[in-house]
N, C-alpha and C positions, 0 to 999 in steps of 0.2 A: 780513150776511156772505153772499156767494154760495157756490154749491156747491163751487167750486174751493178757496175759502178754508177751508171746513168740512172738506173732504177733507185739505187740508194740515195743518190743526190736529189732526185725528184721527191722522194719520201721525206728527206730532211727538210727540203724547202717547204713541203706541204705542212709538216708538223710545226715548223718555225712560223709559217704564215698564220696558222690557226692559233697558235699561242699568242702571237702578236695581235691578231684580231681580237681575241677575247680579253687579252690584258688591257688593251686600249679601251675596249667596251666598258670594262669595269672602272677604269680611270675616268671615262666620260660620265658614266653613271654616278660615281661618287661626287664628281664636281658639279654636275648639272642638276642633280636631284634637289639640291639646295634652292635652285632657282624656282622650281615649281612648288616649293613649300614656302616661299617668301610671304604669300598672303596670310599663312598661318603663323609664321615665325615672327613677323614684324610686331604684332601687338604683344607677344609673349616675351620678346627680348628688348624691344624698344617701345614700351607703352607711351602713347602720346594722344593728345586730343586731336591732332592733325594726322589723319591716315597717310597723307602724301609724305609727311616728314618721316614716318616709320618706314615707308617703302624706299625712300632715298637712303636712309640709314642702312637698310638691308642690302641695297645695291652697292653701297660703299663697302660693306662686309664682303660681298661677292668679289669686289675688286682687291680686298686685302689678300685673298688667297693667291692672287697673281703676283703680288709683290714678293712673295717668297720663292717664286718659280726660278728666277735667275740664280739665286743661291743654290737651290736644288740642282739646277742644270750644271753649275760649276762643280759641285761636289760629286754628283753621280756621273757626270761626264768624265771626270778624272778617274773615278773608280772604274767606269766601263772601259776606258782606254788603257788602264794599268792592270786591272785584275779580271777583266772579262765582261762582255755584255750580259751574259746569262746571270752572273752573280749580282750585278747592279740591278737588273730587272726583277730578280727575286726580292731584293730589299725594297725597291720602289713600290711594288704592288702590295707588299705586306704593310708598309707605312700608310699608303693611300687607304686601304681597307680598314686598318686600325683606327685611323683618324675619323673616318666616316662613322664607324660604330660608336666612337667616343662622342661624336656630334649628336648621335641619337640618344645618348644617355645624359646630356647636359641638363643642369637645373635651369629653370626659367627665372625671370625677373621677380616674380611673385615669391619665389623661394629664397634666392640669395641676393636680390637687389642688383646693384650696379656690377657685381661680379658676373652676372649672366651674360651681358654683351661682351665683357672682357674675355671670358672663357670662349665665347662664340668666335671672336676674332682670332684668338690664339689657336683654336682648333682649325679654323679655315686656313690659317697660315701654315699649320702643320701639313694639311692636305696639299697646299700649294708647293711646299718644299719637296715632298715626294713626287708630286706630279711633274715638277721641273725636270726630273730625270726619266720619266716614264715614256712620254710619246716619242721623243726623238731616239731614245734607246731602243724602243720597240721597232721604230722605222728603220734604224740602222741594222738591227739584228735581222730583220726580214729581208731587206734589200741585199744584204751581204750573202744571202742564200740564193739570190736571183741570178738568172742568166739573161743574155741579151734578148732572148725571145719572149720572156715573161716579166721583164723588169717593170713595165707599166702596171700590169695586173697585180703583181706582188706589192709594188709601191702603194697601191690603193688599199691594201689590207688594213694598214694602220688608220688612215682617216675614215675608211668605211667602218672599221671597228668603233671609232669614235661616234659615227652616226648611229650605229646600232645601240651603243650605250645611251646616246642622247635620246633615242626613241624609247628605250627601256625605262628611263627615269620618269617621263611623264606618264607612261603606261602604268607603272606601278603606283604612281600617285593617283591616277584616275581610278584604278581598280580599288585602291584602298578607300578612296572617297566614296565610291559606289557601294562598297560593302559595309561601310560604317555610316557616318552622317557628317554634316558640316560641324556640328557641335562636338562630336567625338574627335574629328580631325583637329579642331582647334584646342582640344583638351590634351589628348595624348596620342591620337592616331598619326600625327605627323612624324612620330618616332619610327613607325613601322618601315617606311621606305628606306630610312637611313640604316636601320639594323639589318635589312636584307643584304647589305653589302658584305656581311660576314661569309655566308655560303658562296657568294660570287667570288670573293677573294680566295677562299680555300680551293675552289676549282681551278683558278688560274695558277695558283701555286703548284697544284698537282701537275698541270701541263708543263710549266716552265722547268720543274725539277727533272722532268723526263727528257729534256732537250740537251743536245751537245752544244758546245761553244761554236760560234760562227766560224766558217773557214778562214775568213780574212784575219781574225784575231789569232786563231791557231797558227797561221802562217807567220804572223809577226812574233808571236811568242817563241816559235820554233827557231826563228832566225835571230833571236835576241834583239829585236828592234822595237821593243816596247819603250815609249817615251816616258822618262822620269818626270818631265814637267810639261804635260800636254796643254795646260792652260797658258803657260808662258809662250809655248810654240804657236798657239792659235793667235794670241794677242800681238805678238811681235812679228810673226811671219805672214799672217793672213788677215791684216786689218780691214782691207777693202772687202774681202770675202765676208768677214764677219758683219760688217755694216750692211751689206746687201742681204744677208741672211736675216738680220734684225728687221730691216725694212719690210722684206717679204712676209715675215712672221707677223709683224704689226698689222699689215694690210689684211691678211687672210684671217687672223684671229679677231680683229675688230669686227669684221663681217660675221665670222663664225660664232661670235658670242652675242652681238647685238641682235641678229636675226632670231636665233632660238631662245635667247635669254630675255631680251626686251620685248619682243613681239607679244608674248603672252600677257605682259603687263599692259601693252597697248590695247589688246583685245579686252582686258578686264576694265581698264580705266576709260577708254574712249567709246567702246560699244557695249559696255555693261555685260560682258560675258562672264559666266560663273567660272571659278578656277578649275572645276572638274571638266567643263566643256573645253576650255583652252588647253588643258592637258591632253585630251583626246585629239585635238587638232594638232598640237605639237608632236604627238606620237605619229600621226599620219605624215607630217612633214619630214621628220627624221627617217621614217621608213622609206619615203621617196628618195631621200639622200643616199640611202644604201644602194639602190639600183642605179641612180645617176652617177654615184661615185665609181662603181665598177665600170660604167660606160666611159668615164673619164680615164680610167686606167687603160682600157682598151684603146682609147684615142691616143694616149701617149705613145703606145707601142707603134702607132702608125703615123702620127703627125707631130710628135714631139711635145715636150713640156710647155714651151712658150705659147704655141698656138692654142693648146688646150686651156691654159690659164687665161689668156686674153678673151677667148670666147666666153668663158664662165664669168669673169669679172665685168666684161663689157655688157653682158646681158643683165647682170645685177644692177649695174650703174643706171641703165635706162628703164628698169622695171620697178625698183623699190618704191619710188614715190607714187606711181600710178596704182600699184597694188594696195598700198596703204590708203590712198584716196578712195578707191572703189569699195574697199572693205568698210570704211566709215560712212561713205555716201549711201551704201545699201543697208546701213544699220546692222552690219554683221551678218548679212546673208550667209547661211552655212556653206553653200556651194562656192560662193565667191571667196569667202574667208578661207575655207579649207584648201581650195585650189590655189589661191594666191600664196598662202603660207607654204604649201608643199613645193611650189615652184621656187620660192626664195630660199628655203632651207636646202633644197636639192642643188641649186646653183651654188650656194655657199659650200656645200660639201664637195661638189665637183671642182670648185676652184682650189680647194685645199689639197687635192690629190697631186697635181703637178708641183705644188709648193713643197710637199713632203718629199717628193722624188728629187727635187732640186736641192733641198737642204742636205740630204744624205749623199749627194754626189758632189757637194761643194768642197769637201775637205778630204785629204788622203786618209787611208785607213788608220794610221797611227794616231790621228787626232780627230777622227770623224765624229765619235760620240761626243767629245768635249765641245768641238766647234758647233755642231748642230744643236746640242742641248743648251749651250750658253746663248746662242743667237735666238733660238726658239723661246727660251725662258724670258729674255729681255723683251722680245716681241710680244710675248704673252702678257707681261706686266704692263706694257704700253697699250697694245691694242685690245687684248682681252680684259684687262683690268679696268681701263679707263672707258672703253667703248660703251658698254651698257650704262655706266654711271652718267657719261656725257649725254647719251641719248635721253635719259630721264631728266637730267639737269637742264638741258636745252629746251626740252618740252615744257618744264616747269617755268623757266625764265621767260620764254617767248610766248607761251600760251599756244604755240603752233603744234597741233597733234602729230604733224608729219616731220617734226625736227629730226627724228632718228634717221630719216632717209638721207639727210645731209651728212651725218656721221658715216653712214655706209658708202655714200658716194665718194667722199674724200678718201676713204680707205681703198676703194676700188681703183680710183685714179692713181693712188700711190703704188699699188701692186702692178698695174699696167705699165707705168713708167719704168719701174725697177726691172721687171721681167723683160721688157722690150729692149732695154739697154744692157742687160747682163750677158757677158760673153758665154757662149756655148749653152745658153739656157734652153735651147730648143732640142738638145740632144735627147735621144730616147735610150741611150746606152746605159748599162749597169755601172755602178760606181767605179769599178776598177778601170773602166774604159773612158771615163769622163775626165776632162781637164779641170783643174782647180780654176775657179772663175776670178781671174784678175790679179792674183798675187804670184807667189812662187809656185811652180808646178810640181815640186816634190819636196819631201822633208828629209833632210840628212841630219845626222847627230851633230850637235855643236862640238867643235874641236875639243873643248874642255869638259864635255859631258860624257861620262862613262855610260856605256849601254846598260840598261837596267836588267837585272837577272830575270829569267823567265818566271812570271808570277805563278803563284799557286792557282791551279784551276779548280774552281769550286763546283 
């Protein structure tokens, strides 16, 4: 490869990584902004004499968004492996942004009665459907542009983009609260952070429409090796790999949503912090995760995925309870609270980076999007969907304010066990150099299956 080709390749990788970063940031913003508006949405959509019941109902709605993710992963994984990663990602970001804008326009219980929570649930499920194809599609697209030298850093772009979106969501809520008032937020101000998704979505669409298809998919299309049934291939030929991907996703997403999604409620309910204050603290935590996430990508290129993940999960395992304890014991001391929250969110983000890298290396290119998206979607439904709700439910049942640390600890142990026993999980190689973990090492066409024609490139 001459110098011009090398420069072109680097430029494509840079553009792909930026599009992946901002795309996942918008997806995270769309999905997480709901969390920081729960205090305002609960009485509007679930009016009740018991505030705790309204909060639990809202956490359950948060979980419904995850239930649709496996379906989205299946649909968009198949689209991405058959018609191109770029086309699938244009559709997913459009759907995510559109659903969030729709959420900001919903009527409340006072206007349409019981239809308000029904519409809220349906809109969240629509968000989840499109989100099911976004993160792993973005991660696949970015890592397929990576080389052996920068695989870890580029793999970090998607989870770090998620951290950026997770920081942007509470920041927008905090700014909106500061510029209005609690009364205005409770009336109509809660709609502003949701409607801001529209310009964010349009910017990412602009970035993605300027991209070329990933080199791996172009090679498959040019060789007429596009799988006509990628879902069947994943399920029948790579069942062990799929189960490991689901387990890893469950672990990291339970942590990744309990820490940023439940902790603000812990601060509001257990130490009487105002929603605006917790939003600022959450912003600081997710900002910290951006820097720690890039550090994890750097570490992957030098120490491998397994070592990086075990360090992150092991640290979360031993620090979650003490941090929650000291936050409550000090009455929500701002330094203790902000510092502890920043550490937890940063570690959650750092642990996600090697998992994303592992998921996009687990399957061959012909079914990579499908396998990663289905596994990640199911892990999202289990870990991300149930995690925050279980944290709130266990706290309510036991009366123990630190019950959420048990949920996080169990998730961390699951991740450590799976990654420690997963073949080739410590590789720092790019996807084309990594072995499939545990099943068949290559995909061939079924004898009775005709090669699919080269799909139309969008």
